[in-house]
N, C-alpha and C positions, 0 to 999 in steps of 0.2 A: 441514421443520424451520424454525421461526422464526429469521430472521437469515441464512439461506443463500439467496443470490440465484442462484448458478450453481456447478456443479461439473463438471469435465471433466479429461481427461488432455491433457498437452502433449507435443509440438507439436500445434497445432490449425490446420486450414486456414482456418477463419473468422477467427481472430485474426491469422494470417499475412497474409491479404488486407487486413486493416484497418491493419496496420503499414506496409506499403510505400508507400501513397499519402500518408502524413502527411509534411508538410514543416516542419521546425523550423529555426530560425536556427542558423548556425554548424554545429558538429558535435554538437549536443545529443543526438541519438539515439545516436550512437556512444559518447558519453561516459556516457550512462545505462547502456548495455549493459556497458561496461568497468567501471563502478562496481559493478554488480550481480554480474558474474562475479568480480571481485576479492573481493567480500565472501564469496561462496559458496565460493571456493577457499581464502581465507585463514583464515576462521573455524575450520575443523577443526584448523588448525595452531597456533592461538594460544589459550591458556587464557583463558576469559572473565574470570577474576579479574585477569589482567595487562592485558588490553585488551578492554573490554566492547563488542565489535562486535555490535550488536543486529540489523543487517541490515534497516534501515528506509529505504525510498526514498519521499520525499514530493513529490508533484506538486501545485504550487500555481498557481491561475489562476482567472479569473472564469468564471461559467457560460457554456457554449458554447465554451470554449477547447479542448475535446477531451481533457481529462485522463484520463477513463475509457478512451477509445479508445486513447490512448497507453499506458496502463498494461496493457491487455489485450494489445496488440501487443508490448509490451516483455516481458511474461511469456512469450509464445510464442518470441520471439527468444532469450531467455535459455536456454530449454529446448533450443533447437537448438544453441547455442554450447557448452554444457556437457552435452551428451548423455551423456558418459561417466559422469556421476553417477547415471544411471538414468532411468527414466520419471518425469517430473514430474507431480504432481497439482496442480490449480488449484482454489482455493476462493475465491469472491467473496462477501463479506459485505454485508448490507444492515442497517446499524446502526439505521435507523429501525424495522425490524421487531422490534428487541429491546426497545424501550421499551414500558412498560405502565403503566396507571393504578393497578394493584394494587400495594400496598406490598410491596417485596421481590422482585417477579417479574422486574423488569429485571435486577437484580443476579444472580439465579439463572440467568437465560437467558444472560447474558454469561459467567458462570463455567462453565456447562455447555458452551457453544460452545468456549471456549478450553481447558478442562481435559480435555474428553472428545473432542470432534469433531476439533479441530485437532491436539492432541497424539497422538491415535490415528493420524491420517493421517501425521503427521511421523515416527512410529515405523516406518512402512512404507517410506517413501522420500522423496526431495526434494519439497518443497512450496512453492508460491508462493501467498500470500494477498493478495487485493485488498480493502482496506477503503475503500469509497467514502464521501466526506464524513466523514472520520475524526473531525472535531471533534464529531460527534454523540456519540461514546462516549469520546473521548480529549481532552476540552477541558482548558484550563488550570485546574487546581484552585484556583489563587489568585484566580480570577475567580468562583468559586462561593461561594454563601452560603446558609445555611439559610432566610433570609428570602425570597430570590428563587428558589431552586431546591428542589424536593422532596428529602427525604433519600434517596429511592430513586435519584435521578439521581446524587447524589454517590457513593453506594455502587456504582452501575453503572460510573461512571468509575474508581473505585478497582479494581474487579474487572477492567476492561479493561487497566489499566496493569500490574496484577499478572500477568495472563495473558500480556501481551506480554513482560514481563521473564522469566517462567518459560519461555516458548517459546525465547527467546534463550539462556537458560542451559542448557537441556536438549538442544536440537536445533540443530546448526550447519548443517543442510540446509534451513532455513526462511528464506524471503525474504518480507518484508512490503512490499507496494506500497500506499501510501496516497494519497488525493487529498483536496484541500480547496480551497474558494474563499475561505477566511478565513485571513489571515496572522497574526492576533493571538490566536486562541483555541486553536489546537492546542498541547497541553502540551509544554513543553521535555523532559519525560521520554521523549518519543518519540526523542529524539536526545541522549543524555547525554554522548556523547564526540564530538570533532570528526571522527573518522574512521568513525563508526558509521552515518551515513546521508547521503544526498544529497538536495538539494532542487532541484527544477526549477520555474522560474516560467514560466507560459504565458500569452500574451495571446490575446484573442478572435480567432478566425480571420477573415481578410479574406474578403469576398464574392468568389466566383470568377466571372469574366466568362463569360457564356454563349457568347461567341464564341471562348473559349480552346480550344486544341487538346487540352487536358487538363482538361475540365470536372469530371472525377470526383475530382480530387486536392484534398485538403484543405490549404489554405495556413494554417499556424499560425506565429506568431512567438513565440519564447521569449527573454525578455530576458537570462536567464542560467541556468546550471546550476552549482551550487556545493555544496561540502560544508557541511552545516549544523552549527553548534556550539551 
């Protein structure tokens, strides 16, 4: 199906092996896990209308910083920590596969993906969704114009934002992990409340010395991890 890059159940051995070797500054990995677990356990207890916890974690950094690898490993770690919620499903989206030159097709593809595929899976059990390069379908609408962007792009962005909001309102067992290498285009609608999402900034990994005793470990620096408002 267009837009689906990967689907699997968690925990997953491949993802677990990718998580352990990653080195982030301070206690970023632990803080990401705590934030995600807090969101998943708190959302069922708090009405969305009182506190709109949308459950979005955004990983921001330049190309090569390991955002996608961190997100996959984080998804596996979350499933292990809150295993009492049930078996987690993992769906990874490829936003670039949703775009089309045909008028209206991008919007329909996004709507189908969110309203049918993701909602159907969320109705079965806990779900973690990874949206890689989220700015592709969730860009800041204030920066869009009919002169520079086809109307289908604007409609697709609208469909993605509506789909994210609907998922958050209907299903408290869904966590969205998003990655981006752009700090200015991702729409503020992804994090409408100060406690609804966390943002982690990652710098490009340093080159590992071939003489190191741990050559297989990825050394990545994260300047900060904070709650986005």
